[in-house]
C-alpha positions as CSV (number, residue, x, y, z in Angstrom):
1,X,-100.9,35.7,-94.3
2,X,-103.7,38.4,-93.3
3,X,-103.4,40.8,-90.9
4,X,-105.6,39.5,-88.4
5,X,-104.3,35.9,-88.4
6,X,-101.7,37.2,-85.4
7,X,-104.3,37.3,-83.3
8,X,-106.5,34.1,-84.6
9,X,-103.3,31.9,-84.6
10,X,-99.8,31.7,-82.8
11,X,-98.6,29.4,-85.3
12,X,-99.7,28.4,-88.6
13,X,-99.4,25.8,-91.4
14,X,-100.4,24.2,-94.4
15,X,-100.6,22.2,-92.1
16,X,-98.8,22.4,-89.4
17,X,-98.7,18.5,-88.1
18,X,-100.6,16.0,-90.6
19,X,-102.5,13.9,-89.6
20,X,-102.3,9.4,-90.1
21,X,-103.5,10.2,-93.6
22,X,-106.8,7.8,-93.1
23,X,-109.6,7.5,-90.6
24,X,-112.5,9.0,-89.5
25,X,-111.7,12.6,-89.4
26,X,-109.5,12.0,-92.4
27,X,-109.3,16.0,-94.1
28,X,-110.7,17.5,-91.2
29,X,-108.9,21.0,-90.7
30,X,-107.7,21.3,-86.4
31,X,-107.2,24.6,-85.2
32,X,-105.6,23.9,-81.7
33,X,-105.9,26.2,-78.5
34,X,-102.5,27.3,-77.3
35,X,-103.0,24.7,-74.0
36,X,-102.8,21.7,-75.9
37,X,-99.6,20.2,-76.3
38,X,-98.1,19.7,-79.7
39,X,-95.1,17.5,-80.0
40,X,-92.5,19.6,-81.2
41,X,-94.1,23.3,-80.5
42,X,-94.1,25.2,-77.6
43,X,-96.8,25.8,-75.6
44,X,-97.8,29.8,-75.2
45,X,-100.8,29.7,-72.9
46,X,-101.7,33.2,-74.9
47,X,-99.3,35.1,-72.6
48,X,-95.4,35.9,-74.5
49,X,-93.2,35.8,-71.2
50,X,-94.9,32.5,-70.8
51,X,-93.8,31.5,-74.8
52,X,-90.4,32.7,-74.0
53,X,-89.3,30.2,-71.3
54,X,-91.5,27.2,-72.9
55,X,-89.4,24.6,-74.6
56,X,-90.8,22.3,-77.7
57,X,-93.3,19.3,-76.0
58,X,-92.0,16.3,-76.4
59,X,-95.6,14.7,-76.7
60,X,-99.0,15.4,-77.9
61,X,-101.7,16.0,-75.5
62,X,-104.2,12.8,-75.4
63,X,-106.5,14.6,-77.2
64,X,-103.9,15.9,-79.7
65,X,-103.3,12.9,-80.1
66,X,-105.9,11.0,-80.4
67,X,-107.4,13.2,-83.1
68,X,-104.2,13.1,-85.5
69,X,-104.6,9.2,-85.2
70,X,-108.1,9.4,-86.6
71,X,-106.5,11.5,-89.5
72,X,-107.5,15.2,-88.8
73,X,-104.6,17.6,-89.3
74,X,-103.6,20.9,-87.2
75,X,-103.5,23.8,-89.5
76,X,-102.3,25.7,-86.5
77,X,-102.5,26.4,-82.8
78,X,-104.6,29.3,-82.3
79,X,-104.6,31.8,-79.9
80,X,-106.3,31.7,-76.3
81,X,-106.7,34.1,-73.5
82,X,-104.2,34.5,-71.2
83,X,-104.1,31.2,-69.3
84,X,-107.4,30.5,-70.6
85,X,-109.0,32.7,-67.6
86,X,-111.2,35.1,-69.8
87,X,-114.8,34.6,-70.9
88,X,-114.3,37.9,-73.9
89,X,-112.3,36.5,-76.0
90,X,-109.5,39.7,-76.0
91,X,-105.8,39.0,-75.8
92,X,-103.4,42.1,-74.9
93,X,-100.9,40.8,-76.2
94,X,-102.0,39.4,-79.6
95,X,-105.2,41.6,-79.8
96,X,-109.0,40.2,-80.4
97,X,-109.5,37.9,-83.1
98,X,-112.5,38.6,-85.3
99,X,-116.2,37.5,-85.1
100,X,-117.5,37.5,-88.4
101,X,-120.8,36.7,-87.1
102,X,-120.6,39.5,-85.5
103,X,-118.4,42.4,-87.0
104,X,-116.6,44.6,-83.9
105,X,-117.3,42.3,-81.2
106,X,-115.5,39.8,-79.4
107,X,-115.3,36.2,-80.2
108,X,-115.7,35.2,-76.8
109,X,-112.9,33.1,-74.9
110,X,-111.1,31.8,-73.5
111,X,-111.0,29.4,-77.2
112,X,-111.3,32.4,-78.7
113,X,-108.3,31.6,-81.6
114,X,-110.4,28.3,-82.6
115,X,-113.5,29.7,-82.3
116,X,-112.3,32.8,-84.8
117,X,-110.7,29.9,-87.2
118,X,-113.7,28.3,-87.3
119,X,-116.2,30.7,-87.9
120,X,-113.7,32.5,-90.4
121,X,-113.7,29.0,-92.8
122,X,-109.8,28.4,-91.3
123,X,-110.6,25.4,-90.0
124,X,-112.9,23.0,-89.3
125,X,-113.4,22.0,-85.7
126,X,-111.5,23.5,-83.3
127,X,-110.1,21.8,-80.0
128,X,-109.8,23.8,-76.9
129,X,-110.9,23.4,-73.1
130,X,-113.7,24.6,-70.9
131,X,-113.8,25.5,-67.1
132,X,-116.0,27.8,-66.8
133,X,-117.8,28.1,-70.4
134,X,-114.3,28.7,-72.3
135,X,-116.0,26.7,-75.5
136,X,-119.6,27.5,-75.2
137,X,-119.5,31.3,-75.2
138,X,-117.6,31.3,-77.8
139,X,-119.9,29.3,-79.7
140,X,-122.7,31.3,-78.8
141,X,-120.8,34.1,-79.7
142,X,-119.7,33.1,-83.1
143,X,-122.5,31.2,-84.0
144,X,-121.1,27.8,-83.6
145,X,-122.0,24.3,-82.3
146,X,-120.1,23.0,-79.5
147,X,-119.6,20.3,-76.8
148,X,-118.3,20.3,-73.1
149,X,-118.0,17.2,-72.1
150,X,-119.0,15.2,-68.8
151,X,-116.3,16.3,-66.6
152,X,-113.5,13.5,-66.5
153,X,-114.8,11.4,-70.0
154,X,-111.9,12.8,-72.1
155,X,-108.4,12.8,-70.4
156,X,-106.8,15.8,-69.8
157,X,-103.0,14.9,-69.9
158,X,-100.6,17.1,-72.0
159,X,-103.7,20.2,-71.2
160,X,-102.4,23.4,-69.2
161,X,-104.7,22.9,-66.2
162,X,-106.3,26.2,-64.9
163,X,-108.4,24.3,-62.3
164,X,-108.4,20.7,-62.5
165,X,-111.7,19.9,-60.8
166,X,-113.6,22.1,-63.7
167,X,-111.3,21.6,-66.3
168,X,-112.1,19.7,-69.8
169,X,-111.1,18.9,-73.0
170,X,-113.4,21.1,-75.1
171,X,-114.6,21.2,-78.8
172,X,-116.4,23.0,-81.7
173,X,-117.3,23.4,-85.2
174,X,-119.7,24.9,-87.9
175,X,-121.8,22.6,-87.8
176,X,-123.4,19.1,-85.6
177,X,-121.9,16.4,-88.2
178,X,-118.3,17.6,-87.5
179,X,-119.2,18.2,-83.8
180,X,-120.4,14.6,-83.7
181,X,-117.6,13.6,-85.8
182,X,-114.9,14.9,-83.0
183,X,-117.4,13.0,-80.4
184,X,-116.7,9.7,-81.6
185,X,-113.2,9.9,-81.3
186,X,-112.5,11.4,-78.0
187,X,-115.4,10.0,-75.9
188,X,-115.8,6.8,-74.3
189,X,-118.1,4.0,-75.8
190,X,-121.4,4.2,-75.2
191,X,-124.6,6.0,-74.4
192,X,-125.4,6.3,-77.9
193,X,-128.8,6.1,-77.8
194,X,-131.4,9.6,-77.1
195,X,-132.8,8.9,-74.2
196,X,-134.2,12.1,-73.8
197,X,-138.3,12.7,-73.0
198,X,-138.4,15.7,-71.3
199,X,-137.2,19.4,-71.4
200,X,-136.8,21.3,-68.3
201,X,-136.9,25.1,-68.3
202,X,-136.0,26.9,-65.1
203,X,-137.6,30.4,-64.6
204,X,-134.9,31.5,-63.0
205,X,-132.1,30.5,-64.9
206,X,-133.7,31.9,-68.0
207,X,-134.2,35.1,-66.1
208,X,-130.3,35.4,-65.8
209,X,-130.3,36.5,-69.4
210,X,-131.0,39.9,-71.4
211,X,-134.6,40.4,-71.8
212,X,-134.5,40.1,-75.7
213,X,-132.8,37.1,-75.3
214,X,-135.2,35.8,-73.1
215,X,-137.6,36.7,-76.0
216,X,-136.0,34.4,-78.3
217,X,-135.1,31.7,-75.8
218,X,-138.7,30.5,-75.8
219,X,-139.7,30.2,-79.2
220,X,-136.3,28.1,-79.3
221,X,-136.7,26.2,-76.3
222,X,-140.4,25.0,-77.6
223,X,-139.2,24.6,-81.3
224,X,-136.1,22.5,-80.2
225,X,-138.4,20.3,-78.1
226,X,-141.0,19.8,-80.7
227,X,-138.6,18.8,-83.2
228,X,-137.1,16.4,-80.8
229,X,-140.4,15.6,-79.5
230,X,-139.7,16.3,-75.9
231,X,-142.2,17.5,-73.4
232,X,-141.7,20.9,-71.9
233,X,-141.5,20.9,-68.1
234,X,-141.3,24.6,-67.0
235,X,-139.8,24.5,-63.3
236,X,-139.3,27.9,-60.9
237,X,-135.7,27.5,-60.4
238,X,-133.0,25.0,-60.3
239,X,-129.3,24.6,-58.8
240,X,-129.9,26.9,-56.2
241,X,-129.0,30.7,-55.5
242,X,-127.6,31.8,-58.7
243,X,-125.7,34.6,-57.2
244,X,-124.3,32.4,-53.9
245,X,-123.2,29.8,-56.7
246,X,-121.6,32.1,-59.2
247,X,-119.3,33.6,-56.2
248,X,-118.7,30.0,-55.0
249,X,-117.3,28.8,-58.1
250,X,-115.5,31.6,-59.4
251,X,-114.2,31.2,-55.8
252,X,-113.0,27.6,-55.5
253,X,-112.2,28.1,-59.4
254,X,-109.7,31.0,-58.3
255,X,-107.9,28.8,-55.5
256,X,-106.9,26.4,-58.2
257,X,-105.8,28.7,-60.5
258,X,-103.7,30.3,-58.3
259,X,-102.3,26.7,-56.9
260,X,-101.6,25.5,-60.7
261,X,-100.2,29.2,-61.5
262,X,-99.8,31.6,-58.8
263,X,-95.9,30.5,-58.8
264,X,-94.9,32.0,-62.0
265,X,-97.4,34.8,-61.7
266,X,-95.6,35.7,-58.8
267,X,-92.4,35.3,-60.4
268,X,-93.2,37.8,-63.1
269,X,-94.9,41.0,-62.5
270,X,-96.2,43.3,-65.1
271,X,-96.7,40.2,-67.7
272,X,-100.2,39.7,-67.5
273,X,-103.0,42.3,-69.2
274,X,-105.3,44.1,-66.6
275,X,-108.2,41.4,-66.9
276,X,-106.5,38.6,-66.1
277,X,-104.3,40.5,-63.9
278,X,-107.4,41.4,-61.7
279,X,-108.3,37.8,-61.6
280,X,-105.4,36.4,-60.2
281,X,-104.9,38.9,-58.0
282,X,-108.1,37.9,-56.7
283,X,-107.4,34.6,-56.8
284,X,-104.3,35.3,-54.6
285,X,-106.3,36.9,-52.0
286,X,-109.0,33.4,-51.6
287,X,-108.4,31.7,-47.8
288,X,-108.5,28.9,-47.1
289,X,-112.0,29.4,-45.3
290,X,-113.5,31.1,-48.4
291,X,-112.4,28.2,-50.0
292,X,-113.7,25.2,-48.3
293,X,-117.1,27.4,-47.6
294,X,-117.4,27.7,-51.5
295,X,-116.4,24.2,-52.3
296,X,-119.0,22.7,-49.8
297,X,-121.7,24.5,-51.4
298,X,-120.9,23.7,-54.9
299,X,-121.0,20.2,-54.2
300,X,-124.3,20.3,-52.4
301,X,-125.8,22.3,-55.7
302,X,-123.7,19.7,-58.1
303,X,-125.4,17.0,-55.9
304,X,-129.0,18.6,-55.7
305,X,-128.9,19.5,-59.9
306,X,-127.9,16.1,-60.7
307,X,-130.6,14.5,-59.1
308,X,-132.9,17.3,-60.7
309,X,-132.5,16.3,-64.0
310,X,-133.5,12.5,-64.9
311,X,-131.5,10.7,-67.3
312,X,-134.5,10.7,-69.7
313,X,-134.5,14.8,-69.3
314,X,-132.6,17.6,-70.4
315,X,-132.2,21.5,-69.1
316,X,-132.3,23.9,-71.6
317,X,-131.1,27.5,-71.1
318,X,-129.2,30.3,-72.6
319,X,-125.8,29.6,-73.3
320,X,-125.4,33.8,-72.8
321,X,-126.7,36.3,-71.1
322,X,-126.4,38.6,-74.5
323,X,-124.7,38.6,-77.7
324,X,-121.2,39.4,-78.2
325,X,-119.8,42.6,-76.6
326,X,-118.7,45.4,-78.8
327,X,-114.6,45.0,-78.8
328,X,-115.3,48.6,-77.4
329,X,-118.0,48.2,-75.0
330,X,-118.1,50.1,-72.2
331,X,-116.8,48.2,-69.6
332,X,-119.6,48.4,-66.8
333,X,-122.2,46.8,-69.8
334,X,-119.4,44.3,-70.5
335,X,-118.7,43.2,-67.0
336,X,-122.8,43.0,-66.6
337,X,-122.6,41.0,-69.4
338,X,-119.9,38.6,-68.4
339,X,-121.7,38.2,-64.9
340,X,-124.8,37.0,-66.3
341,X,-123.4,34.8,-68.7
342,X,-120.9,33.4,-65.9
343,X,-124.0,32.6,-64.1
344,X,-125.2,30.0,-66.6
345,X,-122.3,28.8,-67.5
346,X,-120.8,28.0,-63.8
347,X,-124.0,25.4,-63.7
348,X,-122.6,23.0,-65.6
349,X,-119.2,23.2,-64.6
350,X,-119.1,22.6,-61.0
351,X,-122.3,19.7,-61.6
352,X,-119.5,18.0,-64.2
353,X,-122.2,17.8,-66.3
354,X,-122.1,17.6,-70.1
355,X,-123.7,20.5,-72.7
356,X,-123.7,21.0,-76.2
357,X,-124.8,24.5,-77.7
358,X,-126.4,25.2,-80.6
359,X,-126.5,28.0,-82.7
360,X,-130.4,28.4,-82.5
361,X,-131.2,32.1,-81.5
362,X,-130.8,35.7,-83.0
363,X,-130.6,38.8,-81.2
364,X,-130.6,42.2,-83.0
365,X,-129.0,39.6,-85.9
366,X,-126.5,38.7,-83.9
367,X,-126.3,34.6,-82.7
368,X,-126.5,33.6,-78.9
369,X,-126.5,29.9,-78.4
370,X,-129.2,27.6,-77.0
371,X,-127.6,25.4,-74.2
372,X,-128.4,21.7,-73.7
373,X,-127.6,20.0,-70.3
374,X,-127.8,16.6,-70.2
375,X,-127.0,14.1,-67.2
376,X,-123.6,12.7,-66.1
377,X,-122.2,10.3,-69.5
378,X,-125.2,11.5,-71.9
379,X,-122.6,12.7,-74.1
380,X,-123.3,11.2,-76.9
381,X,-127.2,11.4,-76.8
382,X,-126.3,15.3,-76.5
383,X,-124.2,15.0,-79.9
384,X,-126.7,12.8,-81.4
385,X,-129.6,15.7,-80.1
386,X,-127.7,18.3,-81.7
387,X,-127.4,16.4,-85.1
388,X,-131.6,16.0,-85.5
389,X,-132.0,19.5,-83.7
């Protein structure tokens, strides 16, 4: 195995787990993010101390079991940012997985290992998770397709929780066909038709991206709409104030993160990498009053956003505020990129809406994804859209 493989894979096989031997996913090589239970293997959550205490899992997660039954083979268990609490794709313990689409730059997190494995051609698809952008950001940075489904559409049984109100099983692939094949197995039936007639573009959301991304977005959105026969409708604003929404989401998420993992983190001081440790420290400080206020604002924002996207419409926006930052990027610039990206990704997360990412843009030769958000339950229609886009 190559020296970089330890940054991509925690466990690797040929395959590690063999699928049923037949079915619609027969022959598909799957990278499973290290937050999904794989029977007989430990769950590591991107942290060596957690892994050292872990016992072999007694059963597969629901999603792993479904994909194996459909014929997919698990090539390996892929690395993740610690506890899936990051968008960068770096891990202080295992290293940064390579990004072949943008050498020298981060792959995006927290589904960093599966994204790198797919981008490197070591897997055909990656099974991950998405709470605040953890499948969409890696897809954007690595030039891949991905889907964050409607919240609750795919059972999260056997997946390590981060913030259950926002956690989703999610997946990515190099091509739209493979992405849809996984969706056909994992998603509930119904909603196959493509009901979309209008593509909404909100000026305030596009403005969150870097100028070069905004310049690339306009022709990409127009081209996508033309190809799909959609009428573009420009609107000044969607989803309320982006800064307030992002703060509310981060606060509500942090409160749930601390409920899920705070006890363990408190009992294991010094075991987290610096960025994740700082995030947990902020999570520990969230007061009940702050949480209640944040959740109230998010509920209003989610209601208004869902009402603003009719059943026959999609919302187009950049999947990230810019291309992947350099691994050794200036910390302030990297933080600014993360903040802009988070303001974009938390929109679908807070409203529980499905979002597909298409590799449709490039900035200075670096990939940036085009995100398409649909109404609740339009997951299959979004995958169909990706297939013809």
